[in-house]
C-alpha positions in Angstrom: 176.0 161.7 28.4 175.4 162.7 31.9 176.0 160.4 34.2 172.7 159.5 36.3 172.8 158.9 39.9 170.5 157.0 41.8 169.1 158.3 44.8 167.6 156.3 47.9 164.3 157.8 49.0 163.8 157.2 53.2 160.4 155.4 54.3 157.6 157.8 54.7 157.2 158.1 58.0 153.2 157.0 59.6 151.9 158.7 62.2 151.6 156.7 65.0 154.5 154.3 64.3 157.4 154.6 66.8 160.5 154.1 64.8 161.5 152.4 61.9 159.3 149.4 61.1 157.1 150.2 63.9 153.7 148.2 63.6 151.8 148.1 67.1 149.8 151.0 66.1 148.2 149.0 63.1 147.6 146.5 66.0 145.9 148.6 67.9 143.4 149.9 65.6 142.7 146.9 64.3 141.7 145.8 68.0 139.8 149.0 68.4 137.6 148.0 65.3 137.4 144.4 66.9 136.2 146.0 70.1 133.6 147.8 68.4 132.4 145.5 67.0 132.0 143.3 70.1 130.4 145.9 71.7 127.4 146.5 68.8 127.0 142.6 68.9 126.3 143.1 72.3 123.7 146.3 71.9 122.0 144.3 69.5 121.6 141.3 71.4 120.8 143.6 74.6 118.2 145.0 71.8 116.9 141.7 71.2 116.6 140.6 74.6 114.8 144.0 75.6 112.4 143.5 72.6 111.7 139.8 73.5 110.9 141.0 77.7 109.0 143.4 76.1 106.4 140.9 74.5 106.4 138.8 77.3 106.7 141.1 80.6 104.9 144.0 81.9 107.9 146.3 82.5 108.8 149.6 83.6 111.3 151.8 84.5 111.9 154.4 87.2 114.5 156.4 88.8 116.1 156.5 92.0 113.0 158.5 93.3 110.2 156.4 91.8 108.8 158.5 89.0 108.4 156.4 85.6 110.8 156.9 83.0 109.7 153.8 80.9 106.5 152.0 80.5 106.3 149.2 77.8 103.1 148.8 75.8 102.3 145.9 78.1 101.9 147.9 80.9 99.8 150.9 78.7 97.4 148.0 78.3 96.6 146.5 81.4 96.7 149.6 83.4 94.6 151.4 80.6 96.7 154.4 81.4 98.8 156.2 77.7 102.3 155.9 78.1 102.2 159.7 78.1 100.1 159.5 81.2 102.6 157.4 82.9 106.0 158.9 82.2 106.8 161.2 84.9 104.1 159.9 87.5 105.0 157.3 90.1 103.3 154.2 91.0 100.7 155.7 92.8 98.7 156.6 90.2 97.8 152.6 90.0 97.6 151.9 93.6 94.9 150.0 94.7 94.5 150.9 98.1 94.9 146.9 98.7 98.1 146.4 100.5 98.8 148.3 104.0 101.6 151.0 104.3 103.9 148.4 106.0 103.9 146.3 102.7 105.1 149.2 100.0 107.7 150.3 103.3 109.4 146.9 102.7 109.5 146.9 99.2 111.2 150.5 99.2 113.7 149.1 102.2 114.7 146.2 100.1 115.4 148.2 96.8 117.2 151.3 97.8 119.2 149.1 100.0 120.3 147.3 96.3 118.3 143.9 96.7 115.8 142.7 94.7 111.9 142.3 95.6 109.6 140.0 94.7 105.7 139.5 95.9 102.5 140.1 94.0 100.4 143.4 93.7 97.0 144.1 93.4 96.8 147.7 90.9 93.7 149.7 89.7 93.0 150.1 86.1 92.5 154.0 84.9 88.5 152.4 84.7 88.6 151.5 88.4 89.1 148.0 87.7 91.6 145.6 90.0 94.4 143.4 88.3 97.0 141.7 89.9 101.0 141.2 89.0 103.4 139.1 89.8 106.7 141.4 90.5 110.5 141.5 90.3 112.1 144.9 90.7 115.6 145.0 90.0 118.2 147.9 91.6 120.3 148.9 89.1 123.4 149.9 90.5 125.9 153.3 90.4 129.8 152.2 91.2 129.3 153.7 95.2 126.0 151.0 94.7 123.5 153.4 94.8 120.7 152.6 92.4 120.8 154.5 89.5 116.9 153.3 88.7 114.9 150.5 89.1 113.1 147.9 86.7 109.9 146.1 87.8 109.5 143.5 85.4 105.6 142.0 85.7 103.3 139.3 84.9 99.7 139.6 84.5 98.1 136.8 87.4 94.7 138.3 87.5 93.2 135.2 86.5 94.9 133.1 88.7 94.3 135.3 91.8 90.4 135.3 90.6 91.1 131.1 90.5 92.4 131.3 93.5 89.9 133.4 95.0 86.8 131.0 93.5 89.3 128.2 95.3 89.3 129.6 98.5 85.4 130.1 98.4 85.1 126.6 97.4 87.7 125.2 100.0 85.7 127.7 102.5 82.4 126.2 101.5 83.4 122.9 101.3 84.7 123.4 105.2 81.4 124.1 106.2 79.7 121.3 103.7 82.2 119.2 106.2 81.5 120.8 108.8 77.6 120.2 108.6 78.4 116.5 108.0 80.7 115.4 110.3 77.8 117.2 112.8 75.2 115.1 110.9 76.8 111.8 110.5 79.2 108.9 110.9 82.0 109.8 108.5 85.0 107.8 107.7 87.7 108.2 104.9 89.9 105.0 103.3 92.5 104.9 100.5 92.3 102.2 97.9 93.4 99.5 100.3 90.6 100.4 102.2 92.7 101.5 105.8 91.3 104.3 107.2 92.9 107.7 106.5 90.3 109.7 108.6 87.7 109.2 111.3 85.2 111.6 112.4 84.3 112.0 116.4 80.9 110.5 115.6 82.9 107.5 114.2 84.8 107.1 117.6 82.1 107.9 119.6 79.7 104.8 117.8 82.7 102.2 117.6 84.3 103.5 121.2 87.7 103.6 119.7 90.3 106.3 119.8 90.9 107.8 116.8 94.5 106.7 117.2 93.1 102.8 117.0 91.1 103.2 114.1 93.8 104.7 111.7 95.6 102.8 110.0 93.2 99.9 110.2 90.7 98.6 108.0 86.7 98.1 108.9 87.5 94.5 109.9 88.2 96.0 113.5 84.6 96.5 113.7 83.1 93.6 111.9 80.8 92.0 113.5 80.7 88.6 111.5 76.9 89.1 111.4 77.1 89.7 106.8 78.0 86.6 104.5 81.4 86.9 102.9 79.7 87.4 99.3 77.9 90.6 101.1 81.5 91.7 101.5 83.0 91.0 98.5 79.7 92.7 96.7 80.7 96.1 98.3 84.5 95.8 97.0 83.6 95.0 93.3 80.8 97.9 93.5 83.2 100.8 94.9 86.3 99.2 93.2 84.5 99.7 89.8 83.8 103.2 90.7 80.3 102.9 91.4 78.4 104.0 95.1 77.3 101.4 97.4 74.2 101.5 99.4 73.2 99.2 102.6 72.9 98.4 105.9 75.8 97.2 107.8 75.9 95.6 111.7 79.2 96.5 113.1 80.5 95.4 116.2 82.3 98.1 119.2 84.8 97.8 121.1 83.2 96.2 123.8 81.3 93.8 121.8 77.5 95.6 121.5 76.3 95.9 117.9 75.4 98.4 116.3 73.7 98.8 113.0 74.7 102.1 110.3 72.8 103.1 107.1 76.0 102.9 104.7 76.6 105.0 101.3 80.3 104.8 100.3 81.2 107.1 97.6 84.6 106.3 95.3 86.8 109.4 94.3 88.5 108.7 91.1 91.5 110.1 89.7 91.7 111.6 86.5 92.6 107.6 85.1 89.1 106.4 86.5 90.6 104.8 89.6 89.2 105.4 93.1 92.1 107.3 95.1 90.1 107.0 98.5 86.9 106.1 99.2 84.5 108.3 101.5 81.7 106.2 104.0 78.6 108.0 105.2 76.9 106.1 108.0 73.2 107.0 109.8 72.8 105.4 113.4 69.6 103.0 112.8 70.4 101.0 115.8 67.4 101.7 117.2 65.0 101.2 114.4 66.6 97.7 113.3 66.0 96.9 117.4 62.9 98.0 117.0 62.3 96.0 113.7 63.7 92.3 115.1 61.2 93.1 118.7 58.5 93.5 116.0 59.9 90.3 114.4 59.9 88.6 117.4 56.0 89.7 118.0 55.0 89.0 114.8 56.7 85.4 114.9 55.0 85.0 118.3 51.4 85.8 117.0 52.2 83.8 113.9 52.9 81.0 116.0 49.9 82.1 118.3 47.4 82.2 115.6 49.0 78.7 114.0 47.8 77.3 117.4 44.6 79.2 117.8 43.8 78.2 114.2 44.2 74.3 114.8 43.1 74.3 118.1 39.8 75.5 116.3 39.9 73.6 113.7 40.1 70.9 116.1 37.2 72.1 117.2 35.5 72.2 114.2 36.0 68.9 113.7 35.0 67.8 116.9 31.6 69.8 116.2 31.2 68.3 112.6 31.8 64.5 113.7 29.1 65.4 116.7 27.0 66.8 114.0 27.5 64.2 112.2 26.2 61.5 114.7 23.4 63.6 116.0 20.3 61.9 114.5 16.9 63.2 114.1 13.5 62.5 113.6 11.1 64.7 111.3 7.9 63.9 108.8 4.9 61.5 109.5 5.4 58.4 112.0 3.0 55.5 110.6 1.9 54.1 114.5 -0.3 51.4 115.0 -3.4 52.5 117.4 -3.6 49.1 119.3 -0.3 47.8 119.8 1.2 51.3 119.4 4.2 50.0 117.3 5.9 52.1 114.1 6.5 51.4 110.7 10.1 51.8 109.6 11.3 52.9 105.8 11.5 49.5 105.3 8.0 48.2 105.6 8.9 46.3 109.3 6.9 47.1 112.0 9.2 48.1 115.0 8.4 48.6 119.2 8.3 52.5 119.3 11.6 52.3 121.8 13.6 50.2 119.2 12.8 52.3 116.2 14.2 55.8 118.1 17.0 54.2 119.5 18.1 53.4 115.6 17.6 57.0 114.6 18.7 58.6 117.7 21.3 58.5 120.4 18.6 58.5 123.0 18.5 55.9 125.4 16.0 54.6 127.5 14.9 54.2 131.5 11.3 52.2 132.1 8.9 53.3 135.1 5.2 54.1 135.3 3.5 57.3 135.0 1.6 58.7 137.7 -2.1 57.8 135.3 -1.0 54.4 135.1 0.6 53.9 138.5 -3.0 55.1 139.8 -4.9 52.6 137.5 -2.0 49.8 138.8 -2.9 50.8 142.2 -6.6 50.6 141.9 -6.3 47.1 140.2 -4.6 45.7 142.9 -7.0 47.5 145.5 -4.0 49.5 147.1 -5.2 52.9 148.0 -3.6 56.0 146.2 -2.2 59.1 148.3 -3.3 62.2 147.7 0.2 63.4 146.2 0.0 60.7 143.4 -3.3 61.9 142.2 -2.1 65.9 142.4 1.1 64.3 139.9 -1.4 62.8 137.5 -3.7 65.9 137.5 -0.8 67.9 136.5 0.8 65.9 133.6 -2.2 65.9 131.9 
């Protein structure tokens, strides 16, 4: 039987191995595979980031000359141009003409030197409408430091800019109103504690204090002491509850003179309904109040005079009534005796006429002889009668 011999085969050489049993080639392939997987992962991540950015922002990519090489959907929507209309064009296609040449010259100077540019740009859509974008332009550089492309990432801020424009217009209008108010009225603004934070020129003029003397102080600096504590307590209760307070206040100037102001205090409230400041608008009514005081004094004096005159008239009327009551008059038929000339009174008694009249009047009597009786008396006595006496008796008939 033939002898069987065993032949030991040499191991087959694997390409890439260095010498007998060298495994470095296998290690390199494993590392290459790992690097490839990491690269794929990075690309997936970049793709995801790009998708997220496209969903969030307006994105455009341009070459070094500014020609658009990529525009995402949001760029097309806001500009109202199709992608085909945008690609190959530069951004002059959406230039609104709002910005000066220096604006874009500065933009290009910055990005051409490899720096990031940020700013707000007003663009014009295909239909002629305008829109604003908050823009960041990032240059991507070659190995030599020169830009190979620019990526512009934008956010639509049109509504914000319109709001800013409305706000500016409102602030301008408020400025006009404030100027008009300052020209017309005495104005002061205080914080919630009543400390003055603003006073206009008219406040300084009427109070005779400088603005520096007033700011940081409360209104006690011009307190006249005229109003009771309850008056001021009512004021503060009203405005701290967010309600408008109106009244007339008497104040005192720096030199001690007094002045009156018709006052309206308006509380400005925060989101919690609490006052964060008070605006006092006042009008000088000093002349009117002085006229009212003068008129009141005149009325008081007139009332006193009327009262005095009324009392005087009342006294005169009383005296007149008393005088009228004291006057006694004779009226009606008086029975007189044809012989003795006595008069019968209401009780049936016969009285000398002098007695009767005296009892019923305030008259008094003087006794003498009339001319006729004088002549009779002289003739009975045998005495001469003068012509003058006879003439008087004749005139008395």
